[in-house]
N, C-alpha and C positions, 0 to 999 in steps of 0.2 A: 296932257301926257301922250307920248307916242304909243301907237298900237304895237303889241308884240306880234310880229309876223311869224317867228319860229320859236318854239319852246321845246327844247330837248331835255327830258327829265329822266335821270337814272338809267340811261340807255346802256344795254348790254348787247353786243353783237359777237357771235361765235362763228368759226369755220370748223367744219368737220374735216379732219385729216387722218391719214394712216397712223399718226402718232397720238391721236386723241383730239378732243375739242380745243381749239385755240381761242382764247379770250381776246379778240382783236380790239374791242371797245368795251371798257368795264366801268360801269357806274358814272357815265359822263353826263353832265348837266350844264346847260347854258341857254341864253335867250338872244334873239336878234330882233332889234326894234325896227320899226318902219324907217326906211331911208338910211339905216346904219350899215357900216361895213365892219364885219367881225373877221379877224384873222385867226386861223388855226395853224399853229406852228409847232414843229418838232422834227426829230430825226426820222429818216426813212424807217418804215415799219412801226411807227408809233400809233397807227390807227386813223390817221387823217383821211386818207382816201376811202377807207371802209366806212367812216362816218358819213362822208358825202354820198356814197352809194346807198347807204341805208336810208338817208333822208329822201333821195329821189326814187328809191325803190328798184335799184338795178344790181343788187347783190348777186354774185355768182351762185350756181346751183347748190354749192356746199356751204353757203353763208346764210345766216338767219338771225333775226332779232330775238334774243332770248328773254328779254325783260325790258321794261321802261316804256316811255312814250315819246313820240315825235309829233308835236302838235303844230299844225300849220293853220294860223288864224283860228285857233281853238279846236280844230278837228284833228283827232289822232290818226295820223296816216297809217300806223301799224294795225289799226282795226278796220281799215277800208278793204273792200274786195278789190281785185286787180282792175276791174273795169272802171271803178270810181277813181282809183289811184292813178290809172293811166291818163285820165283827164287832166290831172294836176301837172303831169310831166310836160315840159315845154311851155304850156299855156300859163300856169301859175308858178311853176318852179322849173328853171332850166339849168343846164350844166355846160360849162366849158371844160371838157375833159383833159386829162394829161395827154401830151403829144397831140394837141388839137390840130396842129398843122398837117398831121397825117390821117385825120379822121374823115376826110372827104372822099367820096366815091370817084375814082379816076375816070369813069366812062360817062359821067353826067356833068353838065355845066353847073357852075355854082348856083345860077338862078333856078335851074330845075330842082336842085336839092333843097334850097330854101323854100321854094314854092310848094314842094311836096309836103314839107313840114307844116306849112300854113294850111294847106287844104285838108290834110289828115285831121288836124285838130280843130279846124273851123270849116266844116263841110258847107258847101254852098258859096264859098268865097270865089268870085270869078277871077279870070286871069288878069284882067286889068287892075283889080285891087291888089292881087298878089304881086304883080310887077311894081306897083306903087310902093308896097311895103319893102320889097327887096331893094329898090332904088334908095328909099329913105334910110334903110339900115346901112347900106354901103356908104352913103354920105356921112352917116353918124360915126362910122369907124374909120373914115378917111380914105375910102376907096372910090375910084371913079365908077359910077353906076353902069357905064357902058361896058365895063369889063366883067360884069356879072354873067355875061353870056359866054365867057371863056371857061376852059377846063382847069382843074386844079394844077396840072403840071405846068401851066402857063403863068402861075403865080409863084412869087418867091415865098420862102418859109414864113416871113413876117406877114405877108399878104394873106396867106392861107390861114394863119392864126387869126387875123382880123376878120376873115370871111366866116370862120367858125363862131367868132364872137357875134357877128351880125346874125347868124342863124339862131344863136341862143337868145338873142334879143327880139327876134322877129314877132313874137306874140306878146310883147310887152309884159314879161313875167314880173311878179311881185318879189320873187327871190331868185337870185342868180348864184349858183355854186361854181366858183372858179377854182379848179384843181390844177395847181402849178401852171398858171396862165402864161408864164414867161419862160418855161422850160425850153432849152435848146436855142434860145434867141441870144444874139449878141447884146452887149450892154446898151448900145444905142437903140436897138429895136425894143429891148425890154422897157426902156424909159418911155418910148413912144406908145407902146401898148398900155403901160400903166396910166399914162396921161389920158389915153382914149377911154379906158375903163372908168377913170374918175369922172371925166366929162360926161360920159354916157349915163352914169349913175345919177349925177346931178340933174340931167335933163329928164330922165325917165322916172326919177324918184323911187327907184327899186332898192331893195335891201340886197346885201351881198355877203357871201361867205367866201373868203379868200383862203385857200388851203395851200400851204407851201412849207418847204424847209428853209426858205430864204428869208432871214430876218429883215433884210433891207426892203424887200417887197412889202412886208407887213408894216414896217415903220413908215413907209411912204404912202400907203393906201388906206390903212385901217383906223377905225375909231377905238375899238377895243380888241384885245388879244386873248386867246385861250392857248396856253402852252401845254402840250400833251407829252407824256412820256410813258412808254410801254402800255399803251391803251387807256391810260387814265389822265385826268386833269391834274397837272402839277401846280398851275397858277393861272389866274385870270384877272383882268382889269383893264383900265384905260391904257392906250398905247404909250402915252407919256410916262405913266408909272411903271409899266412892265419893262420898258427899255431904259428908264431913268433911274428907278429905285426899286428893283425887284427884291423879293424876300425868299425866293426858293433857290437853293444852290444850283439846281439844274438850269434855271433861267439865267442866272449870272454866268454860268459856264457857257451856255449857248450864245449869249450876247458877246462874250469875249472871243468866241471862235470866228467872228466876222470882223473885217477891218473897219476902223473908224478913220475917215479922211481927215478928221480934226487932230488925230494923233499919229503923225507920220512915223514916229519912232516906236509905235506900239508893236509888241510881239504878239502874234496870234496864239491863243491857247487851244489845246485839245483836251477833251475829257477822256481820261484813260478808261479802258475796258469797253464792255458792250452791254446793251440792254438785255434783261433777262428773257429767257424763253417764255412765251405766253401759253405754252401747253401746260406747264406746271409753274405758274408765277409764284414768287415769294409772298408770304402772308403780310409782311411789313411793308415799309416804303420800298417801292420798286427801284428807286435810285440809290438805295443804301450802299450797294456794293461798289458804286463808283463815286460816292459822295465824300468829300474831304471832312465833312462834319459828322458823319454817321457814328452812332453809338449802338450798343446792344438793343436799346429801346427801339431804334429805327428798324432793326432787323425783325423784331418781334411783332410790332404793332403798326398798323397803317395810321398815319397822322390824321387828326381831326382838322377841320377847316379853321384857319386863323384869318382874321380880318385886320387890314392896315388901310384905313380910309376906304376907298372904293376897290381896293385890291383884295382878292381872296387867295390864300396860298395853303398848301398842304405840306407842312414841314414841322417836325417836332421842335426844332430849334430855331424857328423863325425869329423869335425875340432876341436871339444872340447874333443875328446876321450883321447888324450895324456895327457892333463893337468888335466882334471876333472874326468875322469872315470877310466882310467887304474890304477891309484894309489890306488883306493879303490875297484877294482874288485875282489880282493882276500878275502874281508871281507864278511862273511855270511850275515850280516844285510843289505848289499847293495842289495841283491837279494830277500829280504823279501817283497819288494814293489810289490803290485799286481794291483794297480789302477793308471792310469795316473795322473800326478800332476795337470793338468788342467790349468797351467799357461804358459806364453810364455817367 
């Protein structure tokens, strides 16, 4: 059996705001196995980035873990002091942040920046060894090692993105958090970056958490998927099942909001309405207000976990999906509904 590298259990993350506490992540649980790539997908504001920041320990000053556990190889990161947790950053757990191409210091060369990361976390590493690691990482991400002595402004956007990936991999971490790794890249560069990430992961045997709103990125790179909505897990399972035969109406709607090159005549769907406010979220299913299948039960009670093979979903009416919802999910008028039906 593979080792569990990351075990997130019943995690709650809050932000203090002028309007009150915001439940950005609410009772989220999942695991990442050794060598596995897990995708976290959902709309903007669903809690994906907050989840990544909580794992690596870089929540902003008004953010905090309210409850739950984040176990990395059996150790609960939430119970570690800052000194011990800092040791895990970059060396055991690294992060490719959003807008990574703009994350480099413009007044230092790329080599100087990666070397500083190496020497801070591995004191005593000499310059010769640091240079060897930088050159090796540049080759791994498809960059000429000679260009490591150049400045960020001398790199294209895609090259800067790859340089940030090289920095994230420099200490051979066991877990890589990739937060929107292809944001702001054109489709050709996106494909190149994704291929590089897949190849690097195979070579390094690292586990990876890919956080994105782009369903196609998850479908191309991940083994399993967690679908989040309004801070909670809506559905989780193998990538083939999530995108081939999901049982949560939100996953079905999210899937139909992206084009399928095999269906050139397909009309893209949009889910009417907006996610609920997380300052005072509803007590029932948080998707109920936008869900075409919602009933009064959905508004009153949060659904229990339902299992369909390896897939877990949180929907009161999951057993009706195949007969009643999947056949009409491709029709635009199905998604025009914005208020719960109010019946049982």
